[in-house]
NUSEMI-332051 format. One record per residue (C-alpha): x, y, z; residue number from 1. Coordinates in steps of 0.001 Angstrom, whole numbers, plus 500000, padded with zeros to 6 digits. Each point is the difference from the previous one (the first is absolute). Layout:
# residues N
<rec X="X" Y="Y" Z="Z" k="NUM"/>
...
This chain:
# residues 104
<rec X="509133" Y="486832" Z="485570" k="1"/>
<rec X="496964" Y="501541" Z="501720" k="2"/>
<rec X="499870" Y="500121" Z="503791" k="3"/>
<rec X="497180" Y="497857" Z="501364" k="4"/>
<rec X="497580" Y="501323" Z="502588" k="5"/>
<rec X="501228" Y="497269" Z="502371" k="6"/>
<rec X="503612" Y="501166" Z="499583" k="7"/>
<rec X="498922" Y="503592" Z="500612" k="8"/>
<rec X="498112" Y="498925" Z="503127" k="9"/>
<rec X="503211" Y="498284" Z="501222" k="10"/>
<rec X="501955" Y="503199" Z="499323" k="11"/>
<rec X="497384" Y="501964" Z="501957" k="12"/>
<rec X="500171" Y="497578" Z="502955" k="13"/>
<rec X="503811" Y="500319" Z="500073" k="14"/>
<rec X="499779" Y="503804" Z="499989" k="15"/>
<rec X="497546" Y="499887" Z="502909" k="16"/>
<rec X="502199" Y="497558" Z="501927" k="17"/>
<rec X="503003" Y="502288" Z="499513" k="18"/>
<rec X="497981" Y="503084" Z="501021" k="19"/>
<rec X="500809" Y="501548" Z="496624" k="20"/>
<rec X="496959" Y="502273" Z="499810" k="21"/>
<rec X="500933" Y="501505" Z="496649" k="22"/>
<rec X="500314" Y="496602" Z="498281" k="23"/>
<rec X="496893" Y="498694" Z="501796" k="24"/>
<rec X="497921" Y="502983" Z="498859" k="25"/>
<rec X="501252" Y="499675" Z="496418" k="26"/>
<rec X="499273" Y="496269" Z="499971" k="27"/>
<rec X="496536" Y="500493" Z="501492" k="28"/>
<rec X="499315" Y="502658" Z="497344" k="29"/>
<rec X="501113" Y="497611" Z="497250" k="30"/>
<rec X="497987" Y="497145" Z="501492" k="31"/>
<rec X="496880" Y="502162" Z="500125" k="32"/>
<rec X="500350" Y="500699" Z="496287" k="33"/>
<rec X="500900" Y="496430" Z="499056" k="34"/>
<rec X="497074" Y="498550" Z="501973" k="35"/>
<rec X="497626" Y="502632" Z="498565" k="36"/>
<rec X="501133" Y="499103" Z="496490" k="37"/>
<rec X="499503" Y="496293" Z="500781" k="38"/>
<rec X="496441" Y="500665" Z="501187" k="39"/>
<rec X="500742" Y="499370" Z="503688" k="40"/>
<rec X="498308" Y="503171" Z="501196" k="41"/>
<rec X="499791" Y="499268" Z="503732" k="42"/>
<rec X="503650" Y="498950" Z="500185" k="43"/>
<rec X="500913" Y="503077" Z="497962" k="44"/>
<rec X="498109" Y="502186" Z="502481" k="45"/>
<rec X="501907" Y="498457" Z="502921" k="46"/>
<rec X="503352" Y="500721" Z="498369" k="47"/>
<rec X="498877" Y="503507" Z="499007" k="48"/>
<rec X="499093" Y="500788" Z="503619" k="49"/>
<rec X="503311" Y="498566" Z="501176" k="50"/>
<rec X="501968" Y="501970" Z="497388" k="51"/>
<rec X="498324" Y="503225" Z="501108" k="52"/>
<rec X="500482" Y="499263" Z="503697" k="53"/>
<rec X="503720" Y="499281" Z="499572" k="54"/>
<rec X="500540" Y="502891" Z="497570" k="55"/>
<rec X="498457" Y="502330" Z="502559" k="56"/>
<rec X="502808" Y="499064" Z="502426" k="57"/>
<rec X="502792" Y="500672" Z="497502" k="58"/>
<rec X="501988" Y="503249" Z="500164" k="59"/>
<rec X="498681" Y="502569" Z="497541" k="60"/>
<rec X="501556" Y="503323" Z="500972" k="61"/>
<rec X="502361" Y="500264" Z="497031" k="62"/>
<rec X="499997" Y="499078" Z="496344" k="63"/>
<rec X="502696" Y="497403" Z="500639" k="64"/>
<rec X="497743" Y="498409" Z="502647" k="65"/>
<rec X="497278" Y="499292" Z="497440" k="66"/>
<rec X="502034" Y="499423" Z="496830" k="67"/>
<rec X="499757" Y="496382" Z="498882" k="68"/>
<rec X="503259" Y="498090" Z="499861" k="69"/>
<rec X="498468" Y="497291" Z="497809" k="70"/>
<rec X="498063" Y="500352" Z="496772" k="71"/>
<rec X="497857" Y="496930" Z="500579" k="72"/>
<rec X="499188" Y="497304" Z="502535" k="73"/>
<rec X="498557" Y="496669" Z="498912" k="74"/>
<rec X="499542" Y="501272" Z="496438" k="75"/>
<rec X="497930" Y="502956" Z="501279" k="76"/>
<rec X="501399" Y="503457" Z="499204" k="77"/>
<rec X="500452" Y="502128" Z="503119" k="78"/>
<rec X="499118" Y="503688" Z="500074" k="79"/>
<rec X="503049" Y="502287" Z="499803" k="80"/>
<rec X="498957" Y="501465" Z="503342" k="81"/>
<rec X="498775" Y="497381" Z="502456" k="82"/>
<rec X="498098" Y="501375" Z="502994" k="83"/>
<rec X="496619" Y="499508" Z="501633" k="84"/>
<rec X="498267" Y="502616" Z="497828" k="85"/>
<rec X="501099" Y="498330" Z="496772" k="86"/>
<rec X="499168" Y="496530" Z="501344" k="87"/>
<rec X="496507" Y="501191" Z="500994" k="88"/>
<rec X="499435" Y="501593" Z="496596" k="89"/>
<rec X="501275" Y="497045" Z="497970" k="90"/>
<rec X="498101" Y="497406" Z="502043" k="91"/>
<rec X="496869" Y="502100" Z="500601" k="92"/>
<rec X="497732" Y="497451" Z="498322" k="93"/>
<rec X="501153" Y="497374" Z="502516" k="94"/>
<rec X="499972" Y="502272" Z="503044" k="95"/>
<rec X="496430" Y="501186" Z="499472" k="96"/>
<rec X="497138" Y="497688" Z="500833" k="97"/>
<rec X="497334" Y="499775" Z="497296" k="98"/>
<rec X="497464" Y="502743" Z="500511" k="99"/>
<rec X="501914" Y="501673" Z="502841" k="100"/>
<rec X="502649" Y="502442" Z="498754" k="101"/>
<rec X="500982" Y="500889" Z="503596" k="102"/>
<rec X="500849" Y="496416" Z="501030" k="103"/>
<rec X="503774" Y="499708" Z="500296" k="104"/>
Protein backbone atom coordinates (compact mmCIF):
# COMPACT_ATOMS: atom_id res chain seq x y z
CA UNK A 1 0.00 0.00 0.00
CA UNK A 2 1.51 3.35 -1.03
CA UNK A 3 2.51 5.85 1.64
CA UNK A 4 0.41 9.00 1.44
CA UNK A 5 2.00 12.44 1.49
CA UNK A 6 0.08 13.15 4.71
CA UNK A 7 1.55 10.04 6.36
CA UNK A 8 5.02 11.05 5.20
CA UNK A 9 4.49 14.56 6.60
CA UNK A 10 3.52 12.95 9.95
CA UNK A 11 6.69 10.84 9.85
CA UNK A 12 8.72 13.99 9.14
CA UNK A 13 7.10 15.87 12.05
CA UNK A 14 7.90 12.96 14.40
CA UNK A 15 11.54 12.91 13.27
CA UNK A 16 11.81 16.65 13.90
CA UNK A 17 10.18 16.32 17.33
CA UNK A 18 12.64 13.57 18.25
CA UNK A 19 15.61 15.60 16.94
CA UNK A 20 16.40 12.74 14.56
CA UNK A 21 18.17 14.84 11.93
CA UNK A 22 18.95 11.91 9.65
CA UNK A 23 15.31 10.77 9.47
CA UNK A 24 14.09 14.37 9.19
CA UNK A 25 16.44 15.08 6.27
CA UNK A 26 15.43 11.86 4.50
CA UNK A 27 11.74 12.61 5.00
CA UNK A 28 12.14 16.20 3.80
CA UNK A 29 13.99 14.90 0.73
CA UNK A 30 11.18 12.43 0.02
CA UNK A 31 8.53 15.08 0.60
CA UNK A 32 10.25 17.45 -1.82
CA UNK A 33 10.09 14.78 -4.51
CA UNK A 34 6.54 13.69 -3.71
CA UNK A 35 5.25 17.28 -3.71
CA UNK A 36 7.15 18.05 -6.94
CA UNK A 37 5.60 14.99 -8.58
CA UNK A 38 2.15 16.08 -7.35
CA UNK A 39 2.63 19.54 -8.88
CA UNK A 40 2.98 21.35 -5.53
CA UNK A 41 6.11 23.23 -6.54
CA UNK A 42 6.26 25.80 -3.73
CA UNK A 43 5.74 23.17 -1.04
CA UNK A 44 8.34 21.00 -2.77
CA UNK A 45 10.80 23.91 -2.70
CA UNK A 46 10.24 24.38 1.05
CA UNK A 47 10.96 20.72 1.75
CA UNK A 48 13.97 20.76 -0.59
CA UNK A 49 15.47 23.71 1.30
CA UNK A 50 14.78 21.99 4.61
CA UNK A 51 16.30 18.70 3.40
CA UNK A 52 19.46 20.51 2.33
CA UNK A 53 19.69 22.53 5.55
CA UNK A 54 19.35 19.43 7.74
CA UNK A 55 21.63 17.31 5.54
CA UNK A 56 24.29 20.00 5.85
CA UNK A 57 24.31 19.42 9.64
CA UNK A 58 24.71 15.65 9.37
CA UNK A 59 28.13 14.04 9.89
CA UNK A 60 29.86 13.35 6.58
CA UNK A 61 33.49 12.58 7.41
CA UNK A 62 33.34 8.86 6.63
CA UNK A 63 31.59 6.60 4.18
CA UNK A 64 29.57 5.07 7.01
CA UNK A 65 28.38 8.58 7.96
CA UNK A 66 26.75 9.09 4.56
CA UNK A 67 25.70 5.54 3.65
CA UNK A 68 21.92 5.22 3.62
CA UNK A 69 20.45 2.73 6.05
CA UNK A 70 17.14 2.67 4.18
CA UNK A 71 16.47 2.10 0.51
CA UNK A 72 13.39 4.29 0.39
CA UNK A 73 11.28 6.67 2.45
CA UNK A 74 7.64 7.28 1.62
CA UNK A 75 7.97 5.30 -1.62
CA UNK A 76 10.86 7.54 -2.75
CA UNK A 77 14.18 5.76 -3.36
CA UNK A 78 17.02 7.28 -1.33
CA UNK A 79 20.49 7.80 -2.79
CA UNK A 80 23.02 5.19 -1.62
CA UNK A 81 25.09 8.04 -0.20
CA UNK A 82 22.99 10.69 1.53
CA UNK A 83 24.79 13.98 2.18
CA UNK A 84 24.28 17.65 1.40
CA UNK A 85 26.08 17.46 -1.97
CA UNK A 86 23.84 14.65 -3.22
CA UNK A 87 20.71 16.34 -1.85
CA UNK A 88 21.66 19.60 -3.61
CA UNK A 89 22.32 17.78 -6.88
CA UNK A 90 19.15 15.68 -6.81
CA UNK A 91 16.90 18.58 -5.82
CA UNK A 92 18.68 21.26 -7.88
CA UNK A 93 15.54 22.09 -9.87
CA UNK A 94 13.75 22.94 -6.61
CA UNK A 95 16.65 24.77 -4.98
CA UNK A 96 17.23 27.12 -7.91
CA UNK A 97 14.84 29.98 -8.49
CA UNK A 98 13.66 30.33 -12.09
CA UNK A 99 16.11 32.46 -14.01
CA UNK A 100 18.63 32.69 -11.16
CA UNK A 101 21.02 29.72 -11.05
CA UNK A 102 22.84 31.20 -8.02
CA UNK A 103 19.73 31.40 -5.80
CA UNK A 104 19.99 28.70 -3.15
